[in-house]
N, C-alpha and C positions, 0 to 999 in steps of 0.2 A: 404293776409291779415290776420295779426294776430288779436290775441282779443283786443290788444291795438288800432290798426287802426280802428278796427271796430267800436270801440267807437268813435274814433278822426274822423271818417265818418260822425258822427250824426247818424249813424243807431241805436245807442243804446237808444236815444229816440223818434223813428220812431214808430208807432203804427204797431203791428207785422201784420196786415191785409195789409200794405202796403210796405212790405218787398218782395214782390211776391215770398215769399216761395212756391214751389211745389215739388211733387216728380219727374217729368219728366225733365230730365238735370240734376238731381242731382245724387251724389253717390247714393242713393236709388234706382234709376230706373233700374240698374241690378240685384240689390238683389230683388226687387219686381217682377222683370221678372222670375228669378229663383224660387220663390216660387209660382207664378203663374202655372208654370210647374208642382212643386209639386201637386198644389191643382189638376190640370186637371187629373194627375195619378191616384187619388183617385177614379176617377169617378163619384163622387155625383154631383148633381143637383143643388146644392147651389152655389152661385157665390158670394164671398165677394166683397166689396166694401172698397176700402182703402182711406183713406184719413188722412191729417196731423191735429194733435190737442194738446193739452198741455202735454198728457203722454199716455200711451199703455193702450188700453182699448176696450171693445164692448160695446155699449149701450145696455142694457137689452131689447130682444125683437127686434132685429135689426141683419143684418146682415153685419154691417158696422164695420171695424178695423181701429182704432185710432191710428197714429204714431206721437211720439213726434216730434214736429215741429225742435226743435234743431237738428235732425238727419238729415236734409236737408241742412245744411249748416256747413262745416268743423269748422267756427270759432264759430258757436253757439254751435255745440258740445263741442268744447274746452272750452267756457264760462260755459257750464253747469256743466263740470268736475272742473271748477274752483271754483263754486259757491256752488256746492252741494257735490262734491268728488265721484260721482257715476253716470255712465253711462249705462242706459238700452239699450244696443246696441252698444258696442264698435267697431264692425267690421261686415263684411258679415255673417259669421258663428253667430254670436252673435245676429244679427238681425233676423235672419232665426229662431232661437231657439224661439225668442218671437213672432214672425209671426204665428209659427206652435201652441202655447199656444192658442193666439188670435183666430186661426181656430177654437180650441176646443170649445170656448165659442160661435162661430158663429154657427156651427154644432148643438150644445145643445141648442141653440135657435130657430134654422131654423125647426128643426124636434122635437120641445119641449120633448127632451128626458127627462129632468127633472121631467117629467109627468109621466113616465113609471116605472111601479112597481121595475123592476128589476135594474134600475139604481138608486133609492132611497134606495134599500137594498144594494147596493154596496158601494154608495157614501154618502149618508144621503141625508135629505131634503132640499132642496135649500131655503127653508125659514129661515131656521139656521140664527140667527143673525150674521152679517158679520162684524167682527172686524178687524180694521187695526192691533192693538196687538195681537198677539198670541204666544204661547209658544211653538215650535216645540219639536219635541224628536228627536234628530238626528241619522240619520241612523234607524230610524223605517223601518221596512221591509213591513209594510202595505200601503206604499205609493212610489212611483217612486221618481226618482231624475232627474230635468230637468232643472228648473229656480234655481237660488242661493236663499238661506235662508229657505230650505226644504218647498218650496212654496205649494207643494201640501197640506201640513197639514193646512191651513189656513182655507178652506171652502170648502164645497162639491162641488160647482161649479168650484173652482180653483184645486180640486182633479181630478176631471174629465177632465180640461184642460191641464195639466199636463200629465195626462196618455194618453190622445188622443195624446199630442205631441212626447211622446216617441214612441208611438205604428207608428205615422207617418214620424219620423225621417227616411230618406233615408239611406240604408246599416246597418241599426242597428237591429242586430238579438235580438229583445227584449226578446224573450222566453230562449235563453240563457242567457241573461244578467240578467234576473231574474228568473233564474229556482229555486234559493234557498229561494226567496222572495215569501212566499205562498199569503199574503194578496194583494202586489201589482201585482203579476202575475195573480191572477183572476181577477182583474180591467183590465187589459190589454186583456185578453181573451174575457171577455164582451165587451170591447170596438171594438174587432175585429168582433165578430157576429154582433155587431149592425151595424158598418160601411159595411159590405158585405150587410146586408139586405137593408140598405137605398139606395145603389145604384139603387134602384127599386121605390124609393119612390119621390114624390115632397115635396121640403120643403113647409112647413104650413105658416112660417114666411118669407117675402122678403125685409122687411121694411130696407131703408138705411137712415133712421132719422140720423142726425149727432149732436154730441155733441161737441160745441167749436172748430167748423171748424175755420181752420188758416185764413182763407179768412174774418172771423167775428171779429177777437180778437183786439177790441179797443184800448187795454192798450199797453205799450211798452215792450222791452225786458227790461228795467230797472226797469218798474213795476213789469213785471213777477217774476223775481229774487228778488225784493225788499220785495215781499211777501213768499219768502221762509225765514222764521225765523231761526235763529241758538237755538237749542231746549237748554235749560237748564238742566244740569246734575243734580242729586241728590246732596246732601251735602254730602261728605265722609268723616267721622270723622277719618277714618284710612287710609287717603289718605297720610299724613305725612309719616306715618312710611313704606309704601309701596315704595315710593319713594326714601325715606334714604336707604332703603335695596338695591336699585339698583344704586342709586347715591350718591355723597359724597358733602359734602361743599367744600369752596376751601380749607383749610387747610388739608384736608384730601386724595387730589387727586394729590399731589406731589407723582412722582414715585420713588422718591430716586436712579434712576440710569442715571439721567443725561436727561431723557427726560419727562420734567414736562410740556409738552403741554397739557392745560385743554380744553375740548368743553363743551358748555354750554348744559345741558340736555334740558331746553325749546325749543332749535335749534332743536334737534332731533325729539323730540315728535312733533314738527311742522311741520319737513319734512315728517315724516313717517304718519302724518295725511292725506298727499295728496292719497296714496295708501292703507295703511292698514286696513279703514275702510270698502272698499268694499272685500277685502279677509277675513276678518274677518265674514261680511255677509254671504258669500258663504258658508262657514262651521258651522256656528252656527244660522244663523237666527237673528242675533242681527243688526238692522237696522243701516245702513252706518251714518245716521244723528245722532243716538245716541252716535255711537262710535266717532264721529267728535266731539261731543258736551262734552264727558268723557276726550277725548286727550285734548281739548281746556282747559278744567279746570284744568288737571294734568300739563300742560305748564306753565299755569299761577302760579300754585301754585308753580313747580319747579323753575320758574323765582323769585318768592319772597324769596325762601329758598337760593337762588343763588347756587343751585346744578349744579355738571356736572361730568364728567370723564375722565380719559385718553385717550388722541387720539389716543393711541395705542391700545384700546380696543373697538374702534369703532363699529366692526362687531360683537363681543361678546355682547356688550352692545344693539345693535339694537337687535338683537335674544333674548335677555333676556326681553327687552322692550316689543317686540311683543307678548312673552307669558303671560307677566303681564297683558296686555290689553286682550287678548284672553281670560284670566281665570276671568277678569272681567266681559268681555260680556257674558261669559258662565253663570256665577252667575245671571245676569240680566235676561236673557232669562227663565232660569230654575226657579227662586224665585221672580221675579221682582225688585230685589234690587242687587246693585253691592257688597255690603258689608251686607249680611242678618245677 
Protein backbone atom coordinates (compact mmCIF):
# COMPACT_ATOMS: atom_id res chain seq x y z
CA UNK A 1 0.00 0.00 0.00
CA UNK A 2 1.37 3.39 -1.01
CA UNK A 3 0.64 6.75 0.58
CA UNK A 4 -1.96 7.39 -2.14
CA UNK A 5 -3.73 4.06 -1.67
CA UNK A 6 -3.59 4.57 2.09
CA UNK A 7 -5.60 7.74 1.59
CA UNK A 8 -7.87 6.13 -1.01
CA UNK A 9 -8.69 3.35 1.48
CA UNK A 10 -10.27 6.05 3.68
CA UNK A 11 -7.72 5.35 6.41
CA UNK A 12 -6.54 8.94 6.12
CA UNK A 13 -9.81 10.12 7.64
CA UNK A 14 -10.13 7.37 10.25
CA UNK A 15 -9.50 8.23 13.91
CA UNK A 16 -6.00 7.07 14.75
CA UNK A 17 -7.32 5.05 17.70
CA UNK A 18 -9.29 2.94 15.20
CA UNK A 19 -6.34 2.09 12.93
CA UNK A 20 -5.28 -0.81 15.12
CA UNK A 21 -1.71 0.42 15.38
CA UNK A 22 0.51 -1.51 17.76
CA UNK A 23 4.10 -2.62 18.19
CA UNK A 24 3.38 -6.35 17.95
CA UNK A 25 3.38 -7.77 14.46
CA UNK A 26 4.94 -4.67 12.90
CA UNK A 27 8.51 -3.80 11.81
CA UNK A 28 8.97 -2.31 15.28
CA UNK A 29 8.60 -5.64 17.07
CA UNK A 30 12.03 -7.16 16.27
CA UNK A 31 13.72 -3.82 16.97
CA UNK A 32 12.02 -3.59 20.37
CA UNK A 33 13.07 -7.20 21.06
CA UNK A 34 16.71 -6.29 20.34
CA UNK A 35 16.35 -3.25 22.59
CA UNK A 36 14.92 -5.38 25.41
CA UNK A 37 18.00 -7.59 25.24
CA UNK A 38 20.23 -4.52 25.50
CA UNK A 39 18.26 -3.35 28.55
CA UNK A 40 18.54 -6.77 30.19
CA UNK A 41 22.33 -6.74 29.77
CA UNK A 42 22.54 -3.55 31.83
CA UNK A 43 21.47 -5.47 34.93
CA UNK A 44 19.18 -2.69 36.20
CA UNK A 45 15.95 -3.33 38.06
CA UNK A 46 13.96 -0.81 36.08
CA UNK A 47 11.56 -2.09 33.43
CA UNK A 48 10.65 0.47 30.76
CA UNK A 49 7.18 0.27 29.23
CA UNK A 50 6.99 1.00 25.50
CA UNK A 51 3.90 2.34 23.76
CA UNK A 52 2.87 4.27 20.65
CA UNK A 53 2.17 7.99 20.82
CA UNK A 54 2.63 11.15 18.75
CA UNK A 55 6.40 11.48 19.19
CA UNK A 56 9.44 10.17 21.02
CA UNK A 57 9.46 10.94 24.71
CA UNK A 58 9.22 9.85 28.34
CA UNK A 59 6.60 11.63 30.47
CA UNK A 60 8.40 13.10 33.46
CA UNK A 61 8.20 10.89 36.52
CA UNK A 62 7.44 7.71 34.58
CA UNK A 63 9.26 4.75 33.05
CA UNK A 64 7.12 4.79 29.88
CA UNK A 65 8.79 5.30 26.51
CA UNK A 66 6.62 6.80 23.77
CA UNK A 67 7.40 5.75 20.19
CA UNK A 68 5.94 7.74 17.26
CA UNK A 69 2.89 5.90 15.95
CA UNK A 70 3.92 6.45 12.33
CA UNK A 71 6.83 4.03 12.80
CA UNK A 72 4.36 1.17 13.25
CA UNK A 73 3.16 1.35 9.64
CA UNK A 74 5.45 1.77 6.59
CA UNK A 75 2.89 3.89 4.74
CA UNK A 76 2.50 6.18 7.73
CA UNK A 77 6.27 6.50 7.94
CA UNK A 78 6.37 7.51 4.27
CA UNK A 79 3.53 9.95 4.81
CA UNK A 80 5.31 11.50 7.79
CA UNK A 81 8.45 12.00 5.73
CA UNK A 82 6.40 13.53 2.91
CA UNK A 83 4.64 15.97 5.26
CA UNK A 84 7.52 16.90 7.58
CA UNK A 85 10.70 16.06 5.67
CA UNK A 86 12.29 14.28 8.63
CA UNK A 87 11.74 10.86 10.24
CA UNK A 88 13.17 10.24 13.70
CA UNK A 89 13.85 6.54 13.27
CA UNK A 90 14.50 5.76 9.61
CA UNK A 91 15.66 2.16 10.18
CA UNK A 92 16.55 -0.39 12.88
CA UNK A 93 19.86 1.28 13.68
CA UNK A 94 18.27 4.71 13.98
CA UNK A 95 15.30 3.52 16.07
CA UNK A 96 17.69 1.87 18.53
CA UNK A 97 19.55 5.17 18.85
CA UNK A 98 16.34 6.91 19.90
CA UNK A 99 15.35 4.08 22.24
CA UNK A 100 18.69 4.25 24.05
CA UNK A 101 18.27 7.99 24.44
CA UNK A 102 14.77 7.59 25.88
CA UNK A 103 15.99 4.89 28.25
CA UNK A 104 18.38 7.49 29.60
CA UNK A 105 15.35 9.56 30.63
CA UNK A 106 13.71 6.47 32.15
CA UNK A 107 16.76 5.72 34.29
CA UNK A 108 17.05 9.37 35.30
CA UNK A 109 13.44 9.52 36.47
CA UNK A 110 13.30 6.00 37.94
CA UNK A 111 16.19 6.68 40.30
CA UNK A 112 15.76 10.47 40.52
CA UNK A 113 19.37 10.93 39.51
CA UNK A 114 18.66 14.59 38.79
CA UNK A 115 18.46 15.18 42.56
CA UNK A 116 21.99 13.89 43.21
CA UNK A 117 24.65 16.58 43.68
CA UNK A 118 27.16 14.89 41.37
CA UNK A 119 24.56 14.74 38.59
CA UNK A 120 23.66 18.42 38.99
CA UNK A 121 27.33 19.40 39.06
CA UNK A 122 28.02 17.54 35.81
CA UNK A 123 24.87 18.28 33.83
CA UNK A 124 23.23 21.26 35.49
CA UNK A 125 19.86 21.65 37.24
CA UNK A 126 16.94 19.85 35.65
CA UNK A 127 14.82 22.88 36.54
CA UNK A 128 16.60 24.94 33.89
CA UNK A 129 13.98 26.25 31.41
CA UNK A 130 13.39 23.82 28.57
CA UNK A 131 13.48 25.66 25.26
CA UNK A 132 12.65 24.07 21.94
CA UNK A 133 14.88 26.61 20.21
CA UNK A 134 18.52 26.36 21.25
CA UNK A 135 21.80 27.44 19.71
CA UNK A 136 24.30 24.58 19.81
CA UNK A 137 28.02 24.91 19.46
CA UNK A 138 28.94 22.35 16.79
CA UNK A 139 31.73 19.98 17.79
CA UNK A 140 31.75 21.18 21.39
CA UNK A 141 33.87 18.72 23.36
CA UNK A 142 31.80 19.19 26.49
CA UNK A 143 29.00 17.07 25.04
CA UNK A 144 28.73 13.68 23.37
CA UNK A 145 27.40 13.21 19.84
CA UNK A 146 24.49 10.82 19.45
CA UNK A 147 21.20 12.14 18.03
CA UNK A 148 21.31 14.71 15.21
CA UNK A 149 21.54 18.42 15.85
CA UNK A 150 23.98 18.36 18.79
CA UNK A 151 20.98 17.43 20.92
CA UNK A 152 22.96 17.04 24.15
CA UNK A 153 23.32 20.82 24.27
CA UNK A 154 19.59 21.43 24.51
CA UNK A 155 19.01 20.87 28.25
CA UNK A 156 20.65 19.07 31.22
CA UNK A 157 18.09 16.26 30.96
CA UNK A 158 18.95 15.77 27.28
CA UNK A 159 22.67 16.01 28.01
CA UNK A 160 22.30 13.12 30.44
CA UNK A 161 20.12 11.07 28.06
CA UNK A 162 22.61 11.51 25.23
CA UNK A 163 25.53 10.63 27.50
CA UNK A 164 23.69 7.54 28.73
CA UNK A 165 22.87 6.48 25.16
CA UNK A 166 26.54 6.68 24.13
CA UNK A 167 27.55 4.78 27.28
CA UNK A 168 24.94 2.09 26.51
CA UNK A 169 25.67 1.61 22.80
CA UNK A 170 26.94 -1.95 22.24
CA UNK A 171 30.47 -2.41 20.91
CA UNK A 172 31.27 1.30 21.28
CA UNK A 173 34.54 1.98 23.08
CA UNK A 174 33.45 5.34 24.47
CA UNK A 175 36.66 5.81 26.43
CA UNK A 176 38.69 5.67 23.22
CA UNK A 177 36.07 7.59 21.21
CA UNK A 178 36.06 10.51 23.65
CA UNK A 179 39.62 10.25 24.95
CA UNK A 180 40.43 13.82 23.86
CA UNK A 181 37.05 15.25 24.87
CA UNK A 182 37.64 15.99 28.55
CA UNK A 183 34.20 17.45 29.28
CA UNK A 184 32.24 14.71 27.56
CA UNK A 185 34.50 11.97 28.93
CA UNK A 186 34.01 13.17 32.50
CA UNK A 187 30.24 12.85 32.06
CA UNK A 188 30.61 9.37 30.59
CA UNK A 189 32.78 8.30 33.51
CA UNK A 190 30.16 9.60 35.95
CA UNK A 191 27.47 7.75 34.03
CA UNK A 192 29.53 4.56 34.24
CA UNK A 193 29.96 4.91 38.02
CA UNK A 194 26.29 5.66 38.60
CA UNK A 195 25.04 2.79 36.47
CA UNK A 196 27.30 0.27 38.16
CA UNK A 197 26.01 1.37 41.57
CA UNK A 198 22.37 1.34 40.44
CA UNK A 199 22.44 -2.40 39.81
CA UNK A 200 21.99 -2.91 43.54
CA UNK A 201 19.24 -0.31 43.91
CA UNK A 202 15.49 -0.54 43.48
CA UNK A 203 13.96 2.26 41.39
CA UNK A 204 11.96 4.79 43.39
CA UNK A 205 9.68 5.57 40.44
CA UNK A 206 7.84 2.84 38.52
CA UNK A 207 4.82 4.75 37.16
CA UNK A 208 3.70 3.87 33.63
CA UNK A 209 1.38 6.81 33.02
CA UNK A 210 0.98 7.22 29.27
CA UNK A 211 0.80 10.53 27.44
CA UNK A 212 -1.43 10.42 24.32
CA UNK A 213 -1.53 6.67 23.88
CA UNK A 214 -2.30 5.67 20.28
CA UNK A 215 -5.40 3.78 21.39
CA UNK A 216 -6.96 6.98 22.71
CA UNK A 217 -6.27 9.42 19.85
CA UNK A 218 -9.66 10.69 18.61
CA UNK A 219 -8.25 12.72 15.73
CA UNK A 220 -7.43 11.40 12.27
CA UNK A 221 -4.14 11.17 10.43
CA UNK A 222 -5.37 14.03 8.30
CA UNK A 223 -6.06 16.11 11.42
CA UNK A 224 -2.66 15.25 12.87
CA UNK A 225 -0.70 16.40 9.84
CA UNK A 226 -3.05 19.29 9.26
CA UNK A 227 -1.78 20.61 12.59
CA UNK A 228 1.82 20.47 11.33
CA UNK A 229 1.98 24.00 9.92
CA UNK A 230 4.70 25.08 7.55
CA UNK A 231 6.78 27.69 9.30
CA UNK A 232 7.22 31.09 7.72
CA UNK A 233 10.86 31.94 7.20
CA UNK A 234 12.04 35.44 8.01
CA UNK A 235 12.02 37.90 5.14
CA UNK A 236 15.46 37.87 3.54
CA UNK A 237 16.30 41.23 1.93
CA UNK A 238 19.49 39.81 0.45
CA UNK A 239 17.88 36.67 -0.92
CA UNK A 240 17.71 37.89 -4.53
CA UNK A 241 21.42 38.58 -4.60
CA UNK A 242 22.28 35.16 -3.20
CA UNK A 243 20.02 33.40 -5.69
CA UNK A 244 21.24 35.42 -8.66
CA UNK A 245 24.85 34.68 -7.78
CA UNK A 246 24.08 30.98 -8.08
CA UNK A 247 21.45 30.92 -10.81
CA UNK A 248 20.76 33.13 -13.81
CA UNK A 249 17.87 34.62 -15.75
CA UNK A 250 16.86 32.98 -19.08
CA UNK A 251 19.03 35.24 -21.23
CA UNK A 252 22.13 34.29 -19.26
CA UNK A 253 21.81 30.51 -19.22
CA UNK A 254 22.52 29.72 -22.86
CA UNK A 255 25.78 27.82 -23.03
CA UNK A 256 26.88 29.01 -26.43
CA UNK A 257 28.27 25.57 -27.28
CA UNK A 258 25.16 23.97 -28.71
CA UNK A 259 23.90 22.75 -25.37
CA UNK A 260 21.33 25.32 -24.37
CA UNK A 261 19.09 23.09 -22.24
CA UNK A 262 18.01 24.96 -19.15
CA UNK A 263 16.61 23.66 -15.87
CA UNK A 264 14.49 25.69 -13.46
CA UNK A 265 16.15 26.68 -10.19
CA UNK A 266 12.84 26.33 -8.32
CA UNK A 267 12.56 22.68 -9.37
CA UNK A 268 16.04 21.93 -8.02
CA UNK A 269 15.26 23.66 -4.73
CA UNK A 270 12.02 21.70 -4.32
CA UNK A 271 13.74 18.42 -5.12
CA UNK A 272 16.54 19.00 -2.59
CA UNK A 273 13.97 20.13 -0.05
CA UNK A 274 13.06 16.45 0.44
CA UNK A 275 16.53 15.38 1.62
CA UNK A 276 18.71 18.38 2.47
CA UNK A 277 16.94 19.56 5.67
CA UNK A 278 17.65 16.33 7.55
CA UNK A 279 21.31 16.35 6.50
CA UNK A 280 21.73 19.99 7.51
CA UNK A 281 20.05 19.35 10.87
CA UNK A 282 22.47 16.55 11.67
CA UNK A 283 25.53 18.76 11.41
CA UNK A 284 24.24 22.22 12.28
CA UNK A 285 21.31 21.79 14.66
CA UNK A 286 19.10 23.84 12.33
CA UNK A 287 15.67 22.24 12.62
CA UNK A 288 14.42 20.52 9.43
CA UNK A 289 11.14 22.44 9.47
CA UNK A 290 13.08 25.72 9.45
CA UNK A 291 15.23 24.61 6.51
CA UNK A 292 12.15 23.44 4.58
CA UNK A 293 10.54 26.83 5.13
CA UNK A 294 13.70 28.62 4.02
CA UNK A 295 14.02 26.52 0.88
CA UNK A 296 10.35 26.97 0.09
CA UNK A 297 10.82 30.75 0.21
CA UNK A 298 13.93 30.44 -1.97
CA UNK A 299 12.05 28.31 -4.51
CA UNK A 300 9.14 30.74 -4.66
CA UNK A 301 11.47 33.68 -5.23
CA UNK A 302 13.54 31.79 -7.83
CA UNK A 303 10.31 31.04 -9.66
CA UNK A 304 9.25 34.69 -9.58
CA UNK A 305 12.64 35.71 -11.01
CA UNK A 306 12.53 32.84 -13.54
CA UNK A 307 16.01 31.72 -12.53
CA UNK A 308 17.65 28.63 -13.97
CA UNK A 309 20.95 26.95 -14.74
CA UNK A 310 22.54 24.95 -17.58
CA UNK A 311 21.48 21.31 -17.48
CA UNK A 312 25.08 20.20 -17.92
CA UNK A 313 25.93 21.83 -14.57
CA UNK A 314 23.29 19.91 -12.58
CA UNK A 315 25.67 18.27 -10.08
CA UNK A 316 27.82 21.35 -9.54
CA UNK A 317 24.79 23.57 -9.05
CA UNK A 318 23.23 21.15 -6.56
CA UNK A 319 26.45 21.14 -4.53
CA UNK A 320 26.72 24.93 -4.56
CA UNK A 321 23.08 25.21 -3.53
CA UNK A 322 23.63 22.80 -0.62
CA UNK A 323 26.57 24.92 0.54
CA UNK A 324 24.48 28.11 0.32
CA UNK A 325 21.58 26.67 2.33
CA UNK A 326 23.97 25.23 4.90
CA UNK A 327 25.68 28.60 5.29
CA UNK A 328 22.32 30.31 5.84
CA UNK A 329 21.31 27.62 8.34
CA UNK A 330 24.54 28.00 10.30
CA UNK A 331 24.05 31.75 10.44
CA UNK A 332 20.55 31.21 11.82
CA UNK A 333 21.78 28.77 14.47
CA UNK A 334 24.57 31.05 15.65
CA UNK A 335 22.88 34.46 15.42
CA UNK A 336 19.15 33.79 15.22
CA UNK A 337 18.98 35.29 11.73
CA UNK A 338 19.79 34.03 8.25
CA UNK A 339 21.29 37.35 7.18
CA UNK A 340 22.31 39.20 10.36
